[in-house]
C-alpha positions in Angstrom: -18.8 24.4 -12.4 -18.1 20.7 -11.7 -18.3 19.4 -8.2 -16.4 16.4 -6.9 -17.5 14.0 -4.1 -15.0 12.7 -1.5 -15.3 9.0 -1.8 -16.7 7.0 1.3 -14.1 4.8 2.8 -14.4 1.8 4.9 -11.7 -0.4 6.5 -11.1 -3.4 8.5 -9.7 -2.0 12.0 -7.8 -3.7 14.5 -9.4 -2.0 17.4 -7.0 -3.2 20.2 -4.2 -5.6 20.8 -4.9 -9.2 19.9 -8.4 -8.6 19.1 -10.3 -10.8 16.7 -12.1 -10.3 14.4 -11.1 -7.0 12.7 -14.0 -4.5 12.7 -15.3 -3.3 9.4 -16.4 0.3 9.8 -16.0 3.9 8.4 -12.4 5.2 7.8 -11.3 8.8 6.6 -10.6 9.3 3.1 -7.2 11.1 2.6 -6.2 13.0 -0.3 -2.6 12.2 -1.8 0.4 14.3 -0.7 2.7 15.7 -3.4 4.6 12.4 -4.1 1.7 10.2 -3.2 -1.4 8.6 -5.0 -4.7 7.1 -4.0 -5.6 3.6 -5.2 -9.1 2.2 -5.1 -8.1 -1.2 -4.0 -9.4 -4.1 -6.1 -7.3 -6.8 -4.3 -5.3 -7.0 -1.1 -3.0 -9.9 0.1 -2.9 -11.1 3.5 0.8 -10.7 4.3 2.1 -13.0 7.0 3.0 -9.9 8.9 -0.6 -8.8 9.1 -2.0 -11.8 10.7 0.9 -12.0 13.0 0.4 -8.6 14.1 -3.2 -9.2 14.9 -2.4 -12.5 16.6 0.7 -11.7 18.7 1.1 -7.9 18.8 4.8 -8.0 18.4 5.2 -4.6 16.8 4.2 -1.2 18.5 1.0 -0.2 16.7 -1.2 2.8 17.6 -4.7 1.5 18.0 -7.1 1.4 16.4 -5.0 0.5 13.4 -5.6 -0.7 9.8 -3.4 -3.5 8.7 -2.5 -4.6 5.2 0.5 -3.8 3.0 0.1 -5.6 -0.4 -2.5 -4.0 -2.7 -3.5 -3.7 -6.1 -6.1 -1.5 -7.8 -6.8 1.6 -9.9 -5.5 5.2 -9.2 -8.3 7.7 -8.5 -6.2 10.6 -7.5 -2.4 11.6 -7.8 -0.3 14.2 -5.9 1.0 17.3 -7.7 4.5 15.9 -7.9 3.7 12.7 -9.3 4.6 12.2 -12.8 4.9 8.4 -13.5 1.2 7.7 -13.1 -2.2 9.1 -13.9 -5.7 8.6 -12.8 -7.1 5.4 -14.1 -3.7 3.4 -14.2 -3.7 0.0 -12.8 -1.1 -0.4 -10.1 0.4 -2.7 -7.4 1.8 -1.2 -4.3 3.3 -1.6 -0.9 1.5 0.2 1.9 3.5 1.4 4.9 1.0 2.3 7.5 2.1 -0.2 10.1 5.5 1.3 9.8 4.5 5.0 9.8 1.5 5.1 11.8 -0.6 6.6 9.2 -3.6 4.4 8.6 -4.5 5.8 5.2 -1.2 4.1 4.0 -2.5 0.6 5.1 -4.2 -1.9 2.6 -7.3 -3.5 4.5 -9.5 -0.6 3.2 -11.4 0.6 0.0 -8.8 3.4 -0.6 -5.1 3.5 0.2 -2.7 6.2 -0.1 0.7 5.1 -1.6 4.0 6.6 -2.2 4.8 7.0 -6.0 8.1 5.2 -5.2 6.4 2.1 -3.7 4.0 1.6 -6.7 4.4 -0.2 -9.9 2.3 -0.2 -13.0 0.5 -3.6 -14.0 -0.6 -4.4 -17.5 -4.1 -5.3 -18.3 -3.2 -9.1 -18.8 -2.5 -9.5 -15.1 -5.4 -9.6 -12.6 -5.6 -7.4 -9.5 -5.7 -10.6 -7.5 -2.3 -11.9 -9.1 -0.7 -8.4 -8.6 -1.5 -8.2 -4.9 -0.2 -11.8 -4.5 2.9 -11.0 -6.4 4.2 -8.6 -3.9 3.9 -10.9 -1.0 5.2 -13.9 -2.8 8.2 -12.1 -4.3 9.6 -11.6 -0.5 8.8 -15.3 0.3 11.2 -16.7 -2.5 14.1 -15.7 -0.4 15.2 -18.5 1.8 16.6 -16.3 4.8 15.6 -12.9 5.9 19.3 -11.7 5.6 19.4 -12.7 2.0 16.6 -10.5 0.9 17.2 -7.5 -1.2 17.1 -4.5 1.1 15.0 -1.2 -0.2 17.7 1.1 -1.5 17.6 4.6 -0.1 18.9 7.5 -2.6 18.4 11.1 -3.5 16.1 11.7 -6.4 17.9 13.3 -9.3 15.0 15.3 -10.0 14.3 17.1 -6.8 16.7 15.9 -4.2 14.1 14.2 -1.9 15.0 10.9 -0.1 13.6 8.0 -2.2 13.1 4.4 -0.8 12.4 2.2 -3.6 11.6 -1.5 -3.3 14.8 -3.3 -4.3 12.6 -6.4 -5.0 9.8 -4.5 -6.8 8.7 -6.0 -10.0 7.8 -3.6 -12.9 5.3 -6.2 -14.3 6.2 -5.6 -17.8 5.0 -8.9 -19.1 
């Protein structure tokens, strides 16, 4: 009989509105849902929205909150319905915790839960740092907010669930 140990997670918490610095402390480890995966973060990018949320509190967050959207790392667990990825894959992904209110989906922690539709593989030739940076920089290449591609929403042909893919996602097939 094999036993598995739940990983110990830590996060950089924004404990209240406009508080500095972030507080590094324990965070719950969350197993993935059916169409989710858990990434052990190797690199996270500081998106301008992250520091603006800490500095100006212009978005309604539920405190304490974990910020961070742009992550890269290795998959350690996959949900039952995930077919594109497996444990050990190197990936980049977009964490949605600040929008969903689910801290486990945010990036400023050791382990992040990502939707499989917001995750892309990265080749061994691309560093985790470059991959995390790529997500943030890909959005900055557009001159105006209105000219940025919007995430398409469609029904999955496989199971009919709603899927929001990143219209600007780069598959990193270099």
